[in-house]
MIDOSE-1310 file (N, C-alpha, C; in nm, 2 decimals, decimal comma, always signed):
residues 283
mvsa	+14,92/+14,87/+15,34/+14,89/+14,97/+15,24/+14,94/+15,11/+15,29; +14,95/+15,20/+15,19/+15,00/+15,33/+15,22/+14,89/+15,42/+15,27; +14,92/+15,49/+15,37/+14,82/+15,59/+15,43/+14,84/+15,72/+15,35; +14,78/+15,83/+15,40/+14,79/+15,96/+15,34/+14,93/+16,00/+15,32
agsw	+14,96/+16,07/+15,21/+15,10/+16,10/+15,18/+15,16/+16,19/+15,29; +15,08/+16,28/+15,35/+15,14/+16,37/+15,45/+15,19/+16,30/+15,57; +15,14/+16,19/+15,61/+15,18/+16,12/+15,73/+15,33/+16,07/+15,72; +15,37/+16,04/+15,60/+15,51/+16,00/+15,59/+15,60/+16,11/+15,54
qeal	+15,54/+16,21/+15,47/+15,62/+16,32/+15,43/+15,68/+16,40/+15,54; +15,60/+16,41/+15,65/+15,65/+16,48/+15,77/+15,77/+16,41/+15,83; +15,78/+16,28/+15,81/+15,89/+16,21/+15,87/+16,02/+16,23/+15,80; +16,02/+16,29/+15,69/+16,15/+16,31/+15,61/+16,22/+16,43/+15,67
pgsa	+16,36/+16,42/+15,68/+16,44/+16,53/+15,72/+16,42/+16,65/+15,63; +16,40/+16,77/+15,69/+16,38/+16,89/+15,61/+16,25/+16,90/+15,55; +16,15/+16,83/+15,59/+16,02/+16,83/+15,53/+15,95/+16,97/+15,55; +15,98/+17,04/+15,65/+15,92/+17,17/+15,68/+15,95/+17,27/+15,57
vmap	+16,06/+17,26/+15,50/+16,10/+17,35/+15,39/+16,10/+17,28/+15,26; +16,03/+17,17/+15,25/+16,02/+17,10/+15,12/+15,95/+17,18/+15,01; +16,01/+17,18/+14,89/+15,95/+17,26/+14,78/+15,82/+17,19/+14,74; +15,73/+17,28/+14,69/+15,60/+17,22/+14,64/+15,61/+17,11/+14,54
rars	+15,71/+17,12/+14,45/+15,73/+17,02/+14,35/+15,76/+16,88/+14,41; +15,85/+16,89/+14,52/+15,89/+16,77/+14,58/+15,77/+16,70/+14,65; +15,69/+16,78/+14,72/+15,57/+16,73/+14,78/+15,47/+16,67/+14,68; +15,46/+16,73/+14,56/+15,38/+16,68/+14,46/+15,43/+16,54/+14,41
vlgl	+15,56/+16,53/+14,38/+15,61/+16,41/+14,33/+15,60/+16,30/+14,43; +15,62/+16,33/+14,56/+15,61/+16,24/+14,67/+15,46/+16,18/+14,67; +15,37/+16,27/+14,65/+15,23/+16,23/+14,64/+15,21/+16,12/+14,53; +15,27/+16,15/+14,42/+15,25/+16,05/+14,31/+15,32/+15,92/+14,34
larf	+15,43/+15,93/+14,41/+15,50/+15,80/+14,45/+15,42/+15,73/+14,55; +15,35/+15,80/+14,64/+15,27/+15,74/+14,74/+15,15/+15,66/+14,68; +15,09/+15,72/+14,58/+14,97/+15,66/+14,51/+15,02/+15,53/+14,44; +15,14/+15,54/+14,37/+15,19/+15,43/+14,30/+15,22/+15,32/+14,40
aagq	+15,29/+15,35/+14,52/+15,32/+15,25/+14,62/+15,20/+15,19/+14,68; +15,09/+15,27/+14,69/+14,97/+15,21/+14,75/+14,92/+15,09/+14,66; +14,93/+15,11/+14,53/+14,89/+15,00/+14,45/+14,98/+14,88/+14,45; +15,10/+14,90/+14,50/+15,20/+14,79/+14,51/+15,20/+14,72/+14,65
gila	+15,12/+14,78/+14,75/+15,12/+14,73/+14,88/+15,24/+14,75/+14,96; +15,31/+14,86/+14,93/+15,44/+14,90/+15,00/+15,40/+14,97/+15,13; +15,47/+14,94/+15,24/+15,45/+15,00/+15,37/+15,48/+15,15/+15,37; +15,40/+15,23/+15,44/+15,42/+15,37/+15,44/+15,53/+15,42/+15,54
spag	+15,65/+15,40/+15,50/+15,76/+15,46/+15,58/+15,86/+15,52/+15,48; +15,93/+15,63/+15,52/+16,02/+15,69/+15,43/+16,12/+15,59/+15,37; +16,17/+15,50/+15,45/+16,27/+15,41/+15,41/+16,21/+15,31/+15,30; +16,09/+15,27/+15,32/+16,03/+15,18/+15,22/+15,99/+15,25/+15,09
lldh	+15,93/+15,37/+15,11/+15,88/+15,44/+14,99/+15,99/+15,49/+14,90; +16,10/+15,53/+14,97/+16,22/+15,59/+14,90/+16,33/+15,49/+14,88; +16,29/+15,36/+14,89/+16,39/+15,26/+14,85/+16,42/+15,28/+14,70; +16,55/+15,26/+14,66/+16,59/+15,29/+14,53/+16,51/+15,21/+14,42
dvve	+16,48/+15,08/+14,46/+16,41/+15,00/+14,37/+16,27/+15,04/+14,35; +16,21/+15,10/+14,46/+16,07/+15,15/+14,45/+16,07/+15,27/+14,36; +16,17/+15,36/+14,38/+16,18/+15,48/+14,30/+16,19/+15,44/+14,15; +16,28/+15,35/+14,12/+16,30/+15,30/+13,98/+16,17/+15,25/+13,92
afcv	+16,10/+15,16/+14,00/+15,98/+15,11/+13,95/+15,88/+15,22/+13,92; +15,87/+15,31/+14,01/+15,78/+15,43/+13,99/+15,81/+15,50/+13,86; +15,94/+15,53/+13,84/+15,98/+15,61/+13,72/+15,96/+15,53/+13,59; +15,98/+15,40/+13,60/+15,97/+15,32/+13,47/+15,83/+15,28/+13,45
rgca	+15,76/+15,22/+13,55/+15,62/+15,17/+13,53/+15,52/+15,27/+13,57; +15,54/+15,33/+13,68/+15,44/+15,43/+13,73/+15,42/+15,55/+13,65; +15,53/+15,59/+13,57/+15,53/+15,71/+13,49/+15,52/+15,67/+13,34; +15,48/+15,55/+13,31/+15,46/+15,51/+13,17/+15,37/+15,61/+13,10
gras	+15,41/+15,65/+12,99/+15,33/+15,75/+12,91/+15,37/+15,89/+12,93; +15,44/+15,92/+13,03/+15,49/+16,06/+13,06/+15,61/+16,08/+12,97; +15,64/+16,21/+12,95/+15,76/+16,25/+12,87/+15,89/+16,20/+12,94; +15,99/+16,16/+12,87/+16,11/+16,11/+12,92/+16,17/+16,22/+13,02
stcg	+16,17/+16,35/+12,98/+16,22/+16,45/+13,06/+16,15/+16,46/+13,19; +16,02/+16,44/+13,19/+15,94/+16,44/+13,32/+15,98/+16,33/+13,41; +16,00/+16,21/+13,35/+16,05/+16,10/+13,43/+16,18/+16,13/+13,50; +16,27/+16,19/+13,42/+16,40/+16,22/+13,47/+16,39/+16,32/+13,58
tyrs	+16,30/+16,42/+13,57/+16,28/+16,52/+13,68/+16,23/+16,45/+13,80; +16,13/+16,37/+13,79/+16,07/+16,30/+13,90/+16,18/+16,22/+13,97; +16,26/+16,15/+13,90/+16,36/+16,06/+13,96/+16,46/+16,15/+14,03; +16,50/+16,26/+13,97/+16,60/+16,35/+14,03/+16,55/+16,40/+14,17
vlyq	+16,42/+16,44/+14,17/+16,36/+16,48/+14,30/+16,36/+16,37/+14,40; +16,32/+16,25/+14,36/+16,31/+16,14/+14,46/+16,44/+16,09/+14,50; +16,54/+16,09/+14,42/+16,68/+16,05/+14,46/+16,74/+16,15/+14,56; +16,71/+16,27/+14,54/+16,76/+16,37/+14,64/+16,69/+16,34/+14,78
lagr	+16,57/+16,31/+14,78/+16,50/+16,28/+14,90/+16,54/+16,15/+14,96; +16,57/+16,05/+14,87/+16,62/+15,92/+14,92/+16,75/+15,94/+14,99; +16,83/+16,03/+14,94/+16,96/+16,05/+15,00/+16,95/+16,10/+15,14; +16,84/+16,17/+15,18/+16,82/+16,21/+15,32/+16,80/+16,09/+15,41
vhge	+16,73/+15,99/+15,35/+16,69/+15,87/+15,43/+16,80/+15,77/+15,43; +16,86/+15,74/+15,31/+16,95/+15,63/+15,30/+17,10/+15,67/+15,29; +17,13/+15,80/+15,28/+17,26/+15,84/+15,25/+17,28/+15,86/+15,10; +17,40/+15,85/+15,05/+17,43/+15,87/+14,91/+17,35/+15,77/+14,82
pgqr	+17,27/+15,82/+14,72/+17,19/+15,74/+14,64/+17,27/+15,64/+14,56; +17,21/+15,53/+14,53/+17,27/+15,42/+14,45/+17,28/+15,46/+14,30; +17,33/+15,37/+14,22/+17,35/+15,39/+14,08/+17,21/+15,39/+14,01; +17,18/+15,49/+13,92/+17,06/+15,50/+13,85/+17,06/+15,40/+13,73
atpf	+16,96/+15,32/+13,72/+16,96/+15,21/+13,62/+16,92/+15,25/+13,49; +16,81/+15,33/+13,48/+16,75/+15,36/+13,35/+16,76/+15,50/+13,32; +16,84/+15,54/+13,22/+16,86/+15,68/+13,18/+16,74/+15,74/+13,11; +16,71/+15,86/+13,14/+16,60/+15,93/+13,07/+16,66/+16,05/+13,01
agar	+16,62/+16,07/+12,88/+16,67/+16,19/+12,81/+16,60/+16,31/+12,85; +16,67/+16,41/+12,89/+16,61/+16,54/+12,93/+16,56/+16,62/+12,81; +16,47/+16,70/+12,83/+16,42/+16,79/+12,72/+16,53/+16,89/+12,68; +16,55/+16,91/+12,56/+16,65/+17,00/+12,51/+16,62/+17,15/+12,55
apap	+16,72/+17,22/+12,60/+16,70/+17,36/+12,63/+16,69/+17,44/+12,50; +16,60/+17,54/+12,50/+16,59/+17,62/+12,38/+16,72/+17,70/+12,36; +16,74/+17,74/+12,24/+16,86/+17,82/+12,21/+16,85/+17,96/+12,28; +16,96/+18,01/+12,34/+16,96/+18,14/+12,40/+16,94/+18,25/+12,29
ysag	+16,89/+18,37/+12,33/+16,87/+18,48/+12,24/+17,01/+18,54/+12,21; +17,03/+18,58/+12,09/+17,15/+18,65/+12,05/+17,15/+18,79/+12,10; +17,26/+18,86/+12,09/+17,26/+19,00/+12,14/+17,16/+19,08/+12,05; +17,16/+19,06/+11,92/+17,06/+19,13/+11,84/+16,92/+19,10/+11,87
erad	+16,89/+18,97/+11,90/+16,75/+18,93/+11,93/+16,71/+19,00/+12,07; +16,80/+19,01/+12,16/+16,77/+19,07/+12,29/+16,73/+19,22/+12,27; +16,80/+19,29/+12,18/+16,77/+19,43/+12,15/+16,63/+19,44/+12,09; +16,60/+19,34/+12,00/+16,47/+19,34/+11,93/+16,36/+19,31/+12,03
laaa	+16,39/+19,22/+12,12/+16,29/+19,19/+12,23/+16,25/+19,32/+12,31; +16,36/+19,39/+12,35/+16,34/+19,51/+12,44/+16,26/+19,61/+12,36; +16,30/+19,63/+12,23/+16,23/+19,73/+12,15/+16,08/+19,70/+12,13; +16,06/+19,57/+12,10/+15,92/+19,53/+12,08/+15,84/+19,54/+12,21
araq	+15,90/+19,51/+12,32/+15,83/+19,53/+12,45/+15,80/+19,68/+12,48; +15,89/+19,76/+12,45/+15,87/+19,91/+12,47/+15,77/+19,97/+12,38; +15,74/+19,90/+12,27/+15,65/+19,95/+12,17/+15,50/+19,92/+12,20; +15,48/+19,84/+12,31/+15,34/+19,82/+12,35/+15,27/+19,95/+12,38
rdag	+15,15/+19,97/+12,33/+15,08/+20,10/+12,35/+15,03/+20,11/+12,50; +14,99/+20,01/+12,56/+14,94/+20,02/+12,70/+15,05/+20,01/+12,79; +15,06/+20,10/+12,89/+15,17/+20,11/+12,98/+15,19/+19,98/+13,07; +15,07/+19,92/+13,11/+15,08/+19,80/+13,19/+15,14/+19,69/+13,11
rrss	+15,10/+19,67/+12,99/+15,15/+19,56/+12,90/+15,29/+19,59/+12,87; +15,33/+19,71/+12,84/+15,46/+19,75/+12,81/+15,56/+19,71/+12,93; +15,51/+19,74/+13,05/+15,59/+19,71/+13,17/+15,61/+19,56/+13,19; +15,50/+19,49/+13,17/+15,51/+19,34/+13,19/+15,59/+19,27/+13,09
alam	+15,58/+19,32/+12,96/+15,66/+19,27/+12,86/+15,81/+19,29/+12,88; +15,84/+19,41/+12,93/+15,98/+19,44/+12,97/+16,03/+19,36/+13,08; +15,94/+19,33/+13,18/+15,97/+19,25/+13,29/+16,01/+19,10/+13,25; +15,94/+19,05/+13,15/+15,98/+18,92/+13,09/+16,12/+18,92/+13,04
vvfg	+16,16/+19,03/+12,97/+16,29/+19,03/+12,91/+16,40/+19,05/+13,03; +16,37/+19,15/+13,11/+16,47/+19,19/+13,21/+16,49/+19,08/+13,32; +16,39/+19,03/+13,37/+16,40/+18,93/+13,47/+16,41/+18,78/+13,42; +16,39/+18,77/+13,29/+16,41/+18,64/+13,22/+16,56/+18,63/+13,18
vgag	+16,60/+18,71/+13,08/+16,74/+18,71/+13,03/+16,83/+18,76/+13,14; +16,79/+18,86/+13,22/+16,87/+18,92/+13,32/+16,88/+18,85/+13,45; +16,79/+18,76/+13,49/+16,79/+18,69/+13,62/+16,75/+18,55/+13,61; +16,71/+18,50/+13,49/+16,68/+18,36/+13,47/+16,56/+18,31/+13,55
lrpg	+16,46/+18,39/+13,57/+16,35/+18,35/+13,65/+16,26/+18,25/+13,57; +16,20/+18,16/+13,64/+16,10/+18,07/+13,58/+15,97/+18,14/+13,57; +15,87/+18,09/+13,50/+15,74/+18,16/+13,48/+15,68/+18,18/+13,62; +15,67/+18,08/+13,71/+15,60/+18,10/+13,83/+15,68/+18,20/+13,92
elaa	+15,81/+18,21/+13,91/+15,89/+18,30/+13,99/+15,86/+18,44/+13,94; +15,85/+18,46/+13,81/+15,83/+18,59/+13,75/+15,69/+18,64/+13,79; +15,59/+18,55/+13,79/+15,45/+18,58/+13,82/+15,44/+18,63/+13,97; +15,53/+18,57/+14,06/+15,52/+18,60/+14,20/+15,61/+18,72/+14,24
lrgs	+15,69/+18,77/+14,15/+15,79/+18,87/+14,18/+15,72/+19,00/+14,22; +15,77/+19,06/+14,33/+15,72/+19,19/+14,38/+15,84/+19,29/+14,37; +15,80/+19,41/+14,37/+15,91/+19,51/+14,36/+16,00/+19,51/+14,48; +15,95/+19,47/+14,59/+16,03/+19,47/+14,72/+16,13/+19,35/+14,71
dvcr	+16,11/+19,26/+14,62/+16,20/+19,14/+14,61/+16,33/+19,18/+14,53; +16,33/+19,30/+14,48/+16,45/+19,35/+14,40/+16,52/+19,45/+14,49; +16,65/+19,43/+14,51/+16,72/+19,53/+14,60/+16,87/+19,54/+14,56; +16,93/+19,63/+14,62/+17,08/+19,65/+14,59/+17,16/+19,59/+14,71
gggr	+17,27/+19,52/+14,67/+17,35/+19,46/+14,77/+17,49/+19,43/+14,72; +17,59/+19,48/+14,78/+17,73/+19,46/+14,74/+17,75/+19,52/+14,61; +17,69/+19,64/+14,58/+17,71/+19,71/+14,46/+17,64/+19,65/+14,34; +17,55/+19,55/+14,36/+17,48/+19,49/+14,25/+17,33/+19,49/+14,28
vvvr	+17,25/+19,48/+14,18/+17,10/+19,46/+14,19/+17,08/+19,31/+14,20; +17,00/+19,28/+14,31/+16,98/+19,13/+14,34/+16,83/+19,11/+14,34; +16,79/+19,00/+14,28/+16,65/+18,95/+14,29/+16,64/+18,84/+14,39; +16,56/+18,85/+14,49/+16,54/+18,75/+14,59/+16,42/+18,66/+14,55
vpag	+16,44/+18,54/+14,54/+16,34/+18,44/+14,49/+16,31/+18,35/+14,61; +16,19/+18,36/+14,67/+16,16/+18,28/+14,79/+16,13/+18,13/+14,76; +16,09/+18,10/+14,64/+16,05/+17,96/+14,60/+16,17/+17,87/+14,61; +16,14/+17,74/+14,65/+16,24/+17,63/+14,65/+16,35/+17,65/+14,76
ggra	+16,31/+17,71/+14,87/+16,41/+17,73/+14,98/+16,47/+17,86/+14,97; +16,45/+17,94/+14,86/+16,51/+18,07/+14,85/+16,64/+18,08/+14,79; +16,66/+18,19/+14,71/+16,79/+18,21/+14,65/+16,80/+18,36/+14,61; +16,92/+18,41/+14,60/+16,95/+18,55/+14,56/+17,02/+18,55/+14,43
vpva	+16,96/+18,62/+14,33/+17,01/+18,62/+14,19/+17,07/+18,76/+14,16; +17,20/+18,77/+14,14/+17,25/+18,90/+14,09/+17,20/+18,92/+13,94; +17,15/+19,04/+13,92/+17,10/+19,07/+13,78/+17,22/+19,09/+13,69; +17,21/+19,04/+13,57/+17,31/+19,05/+13,47/+17,35/+19,19/+13,44
payp	+17,48/+19,22/+13,40/+17,52/+19,36/+13,39/+17,44/+19,45/+13,29; +17,38/+19,39/+13,19/+17,30/+19,47/+13,10/+17,17/+19,52/+13,15; +17,12/+19,47/+13,27/+16,98/+19,49/+13,31/+16,96/+19,55/+13,45; +17,06/+19,59/+13,53/+17,03/+19,64/+13,66/+16,95/+19,76/+13,67
gras	+16,97/+19,86/+13,57/+16,90/+19,98/+13,57/+16,75/+19,96/+13,54; +16,72/+19,88/+13,44/+16,58/+19,85/+13,41/+16,52/+19,77/+13,52; +16,59/+19,68/+13,58/+16,53/+19,60/+13,68/+16,49/+19,69/+13,80; +16,58/+19,78/+13,84/+16,55/+19,87/+13,95/+16,43/+19,96/+13,92
elar	+16,42/+20,00/+13,80/+16,31/+20,09/+13,76/+16,18/+20,02/+13,76; +16,18/+19,90/+13,71/+16,05/+19,82/+13,71/+16,01/+19,79/+13,86; +16,11/+19,76/+13,94/+16,08/+19,73/+14,08/+16,03/+19,86/+14,15; +16,09/+19,97/+14,12/+16,05/+20,10/+14,19/+15,90/+20,13/+14,16
raad	+15,86/+20,11/+14,03/+15,73/+20,13/+13,99/+15,63/+20,04/+14,06; +15,67/+19,91/+14,08/+15,58/+19,82/+14,14/+15,57/+19,83/+14,29; +15,68/+19,89/+14,35/+15,68/+19,90/+14,50/+15,66/+19,77/+14,56; +15,56/+19,75/+14,65/+15,53/+19,62/+14,72/+15,44/+19,53/+14,63
gfvf	+15,40/+19,58/+14,52/+15,30/+19,51/+14,44/+15,38/+19,42/+14,34; +15,30/+19,35/+14,26/+15,36/+19,25/+14,16/+15,43/+19,33/+14,05; +15,54/+19,29/+14,00/+15,61/+19,35/+13,89/+15,54/+19,31/+13,76; +15,51/+19,18/+13,75/+15,45/+19,13/+13,62/+15,29/+19,13/+13,64
rpgp	+15,22/+19,19/+13,55/+15,08/+19,20/+13,55/+15,02/+19,22/+13,69; +15,05/+19,34/+13,74/+14,99/+19,38/+13,87/+14,84/+19,37/+13,88; +14,79/+19,35/+14,00/+14,65/+19,34/+14,02/+14,61/+19,19/+14,04; +14,48/+19,17/+14,07/+14,42/+19,04/+14,09/+14,44/+18,95/+13,97
adrg	+14,49/+18,83/+13,99/+14,51/+18,74/+13,88/+14,53/+18,60/+13,94; +14,51/+18,50/+13,86/+14,54/+18,36/+13,90/+14,68/+18,33/+13,86; +14,77/+18,36/+13,96/+14,91/+18,35/+13,93/+14,97/+18,21/+13,93; +14,88/+18,12/+13,98/+14,92/+17,98/+13,97/+14,89/+17,91/+13,84
yknf	+14,82/+17,98/+13,75/+14,78/+17,92/+13,62/+14,91/+17,89/+13,54; +14,92/+17,77/+13,49/+15,04/+17,72/+13,42/+15,09/+17,81/+13,31; +15,00/+17,87/+13,23/+15,03/+17,95/+13,12/+15,01/+18,10/+13,14; +15,02/+18,14/+13,27/+14,99/+18,28/+13,30/+15,09/+18,37/+13,23
vngf	+15,22/+18,34/+13,23/+15,32/+18,42/+13,17/+15,32/+18,41/+13,02; +15,34/+18,29/+12,97/+15,35/+18,27/+12,82/+15,22/+18,30/+12,75; +15,10/+18,29/+12,82/+14,98/+18,33/+12,76/+14,97/+18,48/+12,74; +15,03/+18,55/+12,84/+15,04/+18,70/+12,82/+15,13/+18,73/+12,70
arsl	+15,24/+18,66/+12,69/+15,33/+18,69/+12,58/+15,26/+18,67/+12,44; +15,18/+18,57/+12,43/+15,12/+18,54/+12,30/+15,01/+18,65/+12,27; +14,96/+18,72/+12,37/+14,86/+18,82/+12,35/+14,91/+18,96/+12,31; +15,04/+18,97/+12,31/+15,10/+19,10/+12,28/+15,10/+19,14/+12,14
awdp	+15,09/+19,26/+12,11/+15,10/+19,31/+11,97/+15,25/+19,31/+11,94; +15,29/+19,22/+11,85/+15,44/+19,19/+11,84/+15,48/+19,21/+11,70; +15,60/+19,27/+11,68/+15,66/+19,29/+11,55/+15,69/+19,15/+11,49; +15,64/+19,13/+11,38/+15,66/+18,99/+11,31/+15,81/+18,97/+11,29
dapa	+15,89/+19,07/+11,28/+16,04/+19,05/+11,26/+16,11/+19,03/+11,39; +16,05/+19,05/+11,50/+16,11/+19,03/+11,63/+16,10/+18,88/+11,67; +16,20/+18,83/+11,74/+16,18/+18,69/+11,79/+16,07/+18,68/+11,89; +16,01/+18,56/+11,90/+15,90/+18,53/+11,99/+15,95/+18,55/+12,13
lsvs	+15,87/+18,61/+12,22/+15,91/+18,63/+12,36/+15,87/+18,50/+12,44; +15,97/+18,44/+12,49/+15,95/+18,31/+12,56/+16,03/+18,31/+12,69; +15,97/+18,27/+12,80/+16,04/+18,26/+12,93/+16,15/+18,16/+12,92; +16,12/+18,05/+12,86/+16,22/+17,94/+12,86/+16,35/+17,98/+12,78
rars	+16,33/+18,06/+12,67/+16,45/+18,10/+12,60/+16,52/+18,21/+12,68; +16,44/+18,29/+12,75/+16,51/+18,40/+12,83/+16,59/+18,33/+12,94; +16,53/+18,24/+13,01/+16,61/+18,17/+13,11/+16,73/+18,09/+13,06; +16,71/+18,03/+12,94/+16,83/+17,97/+12,88/+16,94/+18,07/+12,85
sfic	+16,90/+18,19/+12,81/+17,00/+18,29/+12,78/+17,08/+18,32/+12,90; +17,01/+18,34/+13,01/+17,08/+18,37/+13,14/+17,18/+18,26/+13,18; +17,13/+18,14/+13,17/+17,22/+18,02/+13,21/+17,34/+18,01/+13,11; +17,31/+18,02/+12,98/+17,42/+18,00/+12,89/+17,52/+18,12/+12,90
dhla	+17,48/+18,24/+12,93/+17,57/+18,35/+12,95/+17,67/+18,31/+13,06; +17,62/+18,26/+13,17/+17,70/+18,22/+13,29/+17,79/+18,11/+13,25; +17,75/+18,01/+13,18/+17,83/+17,90/+13,14/+17,95/+17,95/+13,05; +17,91/+18,04/+12,96/+18,02/+18,10/+12,87/+18,12/+18,19/+12,95
agtp	+18,07/+18,25/+13,05/+18,16/+18,34/+13,13/+18,24/+18,26/+13,23; +18,22/+18,13/+13,24/+18,30/+18,04/+13,33/+18,26/+18,06/+13,48; +18,13/+18,09/+13,50/+18,08/+18,10/+13,64/+18,10/+17,96/+13,71; +18,16/+17,96/+13,83/+18,17/+17,83/+13,90/+18,03/+17,76/+13,91
lhdl	+18,03/+17,63/+13,88/+17,90/+17,56/+13,87/+17,82/+17,56/+14,00; +17,89/+17,56/+14,12/+17,82/+17,56/+14,24/+17,75/+17,70/+14,25; +17,81/+17,81/+14,21/+17,74/+17,94/+14,21/+17,62/+17,94/+14,11; +17,65/+17,88/+13,99/+17,54/+17,88/+13,89/+17,42/+17,80/+13,94
lait	+17,44/+17,69/+14,00/+17,33/+17,61/+14,05/+17,25/+17,69/+14,16; +17,33/+17,76/+14,24/+17,27/+17,83/+14,35/+17,18/+17,95/+14,30; +17,22/+18,02/+14,19/+17,14/+18,13/+14,15/+17,03/+18,09/+14,05; +17,04/+17,97/+13,99/+16,94/+17,93/+13,90/+16,83/+17,84/+13,97
giae	+16,86/+17,79/+14,09/+16,77/+17,69/+14,15/+16,78/+17,55/+14,09; +16,88/+17,52/+14,01/+16,90/+17,39/+13,95/+16,96/+17,30/+14,05; +16,92/+17,18/+14,07/+16,96/+17,09/+14,17/+17,10/+17,02/+14,14; +17,12/+16,98/+14,02/+17,24/+16,90/+13,99/+17,32/+16,96/+13,87
aesl	+17,45/+16,94/+13,88/+17,54/+16,99/+13,77/+17,50/+16,93/+13,64; +17,46/+16,80/+13,65/+17,43/+16,73/+13,52/+17,32/+16,79/+13,44; +17,23/+16,86/+13,52/+17,11/+16,92/+13,45/+17,16/+17,04/+13,36; +17,28/+17,09/+13,38/+17,33/+17,20/+13,29/+17,37/+17,15/+13,15
arya	+17,37/+17,02/+13,14/+17,42/+16,96/+13,01/+17,33/+17,01/+12,89; +17,20/+17,02/+12,92/+17,10/+17,06/+12,82/+17,12/+17,20/+12,77; +17,19/+17,28/+12,86/+17,22/+17,42/+12,82/+17,36/+17,43/+12,76; +17,45/+17,35/+12,81/+17,59/+17,35/+12,76/+17,60/+17,32/+12,61
rhvp	+17,51/+17,25/+12,55/+17,51/+17,22/+12,41/+17,51/+17,35/+12,33; +17,46/+17,46/+12,38/+17,45/+17,58/+12,31/+17,58/+17,67/+12,33; +17,67/+17,63/+12,42/+17,79/+17,71/+12,45/+17,92/+17,65/+12,40; +17,98/+17,71/+12,30/+18,10/+17,66/+12,25/+18,21/+17,65/+12,36
gvsr	+18,28/+17,54/+12,36/+18,39/+17,53/+12,46/+18,35/+17,47/+12,59; +18,22/+17,45/+12,61/+18,18/+17,39/+12,74/+18,12/+17,25/+12,71; +18,17/+17,15/+12,78/+18,13/+17,02/+12,76/+17,99/+17,00/+12,79; +17,92/+16,92/+12,70/+17,78/+16,88/+12,73/+17,77/+16,75/+12,80
skaa	+17,88/+16,69/+12,83/+17,88/+16,56/+12,90/+17,84/+16,57/+13,04; +17,74/+16,50/+13,09/+17,70/+16,50/+13,23/+17,81/+16,46/+13,32; +17,89/+16,36/+13,28/+18,00/+16,32/+13,36/+18,11/+16,43/+13,38; +18,13/+16,50/+13,27/+18,23/+16,60/+13,27/+18,19/+16,72/+13,36
lrar	+18,06/+16,75/+13,35/+18,00/+16,86/+13,43/+18,01/+16,82/+13,58; +17,97/+16,70/+13,61/+17,97/+16,65/+13,75/+18,12/+16,65/+13,80; +18,21/+16,61/+13,72/+18,35/+16,61/+13,76/+18,40/+16,76/+13,78; +18,36/+16,85/+13,70/+18,40/+16,99/+13,71/+18,34/+17,04/+13,84
wrae	+18,22/+17,01/+13,87/+18,15/+17,06/+13,99/+18,23/+17,01/+14,12; +18,27/+16,88/+14,11/+18,34/+16,82/+14,23/+18,47/+16,89/+14,24; +18,54/+16,91/+14,13/+18,68/+16,97/+14,13/+18,67/+17,11/+14,19; +18,57/+17,19/+14,15/+18,55/+17,33/+14,20/+18,52/+17,32/+14,35
arr	+18,44/+17,22/+14,39/+18,40/+17,22/+14,54/+18,53/+17,19/+14,62; +18,63/+17,13/+14,57/+18,75/+17,09/+14,65/+18,84/+17,21/+14,66; +18,82/+17,31/+14,58/+18,92/+17,43/+14,58/+18,90/+17,51/+14,71
């Protein structure tokens, strides 16, 4: 039978810097494996057949995109133990990425954010626009962002994201001034909704957005659409995929397919994106 998840998680290469999501998915795999009588070793738990069984049977009832995410995480970890992962047998459709904001919508978002009467709400609404469209931050990353995480480097304004092993994100050309100003005001404190708060709450950011006094003619303020805008802008600009994965925290080139469908001239084929990534890596 399987013992506590931590006892075999520590045996994995790189476990000391493992992202919280990976630890969580490993815990789910361990509970599934316990019910199957699988021995608690990294090699046994991360056997490709065990991972497939977990994704198909152990995740029954979960969204297809969630199953795909779990499998992606586990196959990356399996690669540490077994080497290159084997062929994935059961495809899972990923959730479609929301459409990016148009240039006009982005202007409307900024105007509606600046129109908030309370200074704190105005600043936090602007932070959603600036660090969402301008840096592609996820909700949890925005909630954790401090003013000291925003700095200048190489003539650019850069956001340093410690989550997931850490990454540095150059702010998009339209937003460095506003990003720097929001960071300056926050100093070492939180940029978004400063003060005591449950920042781990799932809907901490989007719940705030729904509470704003919003112009009915302005597009809804959404972190997912803001992040999609950032990623689609880079795809349209021809940013090398290796660089794009690094600044967005996305693990695989294939995961960009859900965004590529919104960008004319960029293939939405996972195979084509993977081939492009490999070709760029050889240059």
